[in-house]
C-alpha positions in Angstrom: 20.8 -19.6 91.1 19.7 -17.8 88.1 17.7 -21.0 86.9 15.8 -21.0 90.2 15.0 -17.3 89.9 13.9 -17.6 86.3 11.5 -20.5 87.4 10.2 -18.5 90.4 9.6 -15.4 87.9 7.8 -17.6 85.4 5.7 -18.9 88.3 4.8 -15.5 89.5 4.0 -14.4 85.9 1.8 -17.5 85.4 -0.1 -16.8 88.8 -0.5 -13.1 87.9 -1.8 -13.9 84.5 -4.3 -16.4 85.8 -5.5 -14.0 88.4 -5.9 -11.2 85.9 -8.1 -13.3 83.6 -10.6 -14.1 86.4 -13.9 -12.4 86.7 -13.4 -11.0 90.3 -12.1 -7.5 90.4 -10.2 -8.1 93.4 -8.3 -11.0 91.9 -7.5 -8.9 89.0 -6.0 -6.2 91.3 -4.0 -8.8 93.2 -2.8 -10.3 90.0 -1.3 -7.0 88.7 0.4 -6.7 92.1 1.9 -10.3 91.7 3.0 -9.5 88.1 4.7 -6.3 89.6 6.6 -8.4 92.1 7.7 -10.7 89.2 9.0 -7.7 87.3 11.0 -6.6 90.4 12.4 -10.1 90.6 13.3 -10.0 86.9 15.2 -6.6 87.3 17.1 -8.0 90.2 18.0 -11.3 88.4 19.1 -9.4 85.2 21.1 -7.1 87.3 23.0 -9.8 88.8 25.0 -9.9 92.1 28.1 -7.8 91.8 30.9 -7.5 94.4 32.9 -4.4 94.8 33.1 -1.0 96.6 30.7 1.7 96.5 31.0 4.2 93.6 32.3 7.1 95.8 35.1 9.4 95.0 38.4 9.2 97.0 38.1 5.3 97.5 40.9 3.3 95.7 38.7 0.4 94.9 39.2 -0.9 91.2 35.6 -2.5 91.1 32.4 -0.9 91.8 28.9 -2.1 92.3 26.2 -0.9 90.1 23.4 0.9 92.0 21.1 1.1 89.0 19.2 -2.3 89.5 18.4 -1.4 93.1 17.2 2.1 92.2 14.9 0.7 89.6 13.5 -1.9 92.0 12.9 0.7 94.6 11.1 2.9 92.2 9.1 0.0 90.8 8.1 -1.0 94.5 6.8 2.5 95.2 4.9 2.7 91.9 3.5 -0.8 92.4 2.3 0.2 95.9 0.6 3.3 94.6 -1.2 1.6 91.7 -2.4 -1.1 93.8 -3.7 1.3 96.3 -5.4 3.3 93.7 -7.0 0.2 92.2 -8.3 -1.0 95.6 -9.9 2.4 96.4 -11.5 2.5 92.8 -12.7 -1.2 93.4 -14.0 -0.4 96.8 -15.9 2.6 95.5 -17.4 0.7 92.5 -18.5 -2.0 94.8 -20.2 0.4 97.1 -22.1 2.0 94.2 -22.8 -0.9 92.0 -23.0 -3.7 94.7 -20.9 -6.2 92.9 -17.3 -7.0 91.8 -18.1 -9.5 89.0 -16.6 -8.2 85.7 -19.5 -9.7 83.6 -22.0 -7.6 85.8 -19.8 -4.5 85.6 -19.7 -4.6 81.7 -23.4 -4.3 81.6 -24.0 -6.9 78.8 -27.5 -7.9 80.0 -29.4 -5.9 77.2 -27.2 -7.1 74.3 
């Protein structure tokens, strides 16, 4: 199962990197979001699937599950959503002001 997840994570990183290297601002934003999802899968895969009881006092279970990977993924999902939303708002505003989302035109290299 880990090999399938590793291949999927590599595939997501490849897609995200390809999209970040494109000229369209919207593709760059979606590429960063795909890379964020790949990181979430990486954290989930590295954390592994553990069986056991919840880490609560008063229970007589000898093995406990680790809640840290799930907490990290939940935090990463919220941060990824906020960053993607901010990027989309800034891209929309720059498109409304400048009239383009092409990165070559946004750099302003016409006079050089």
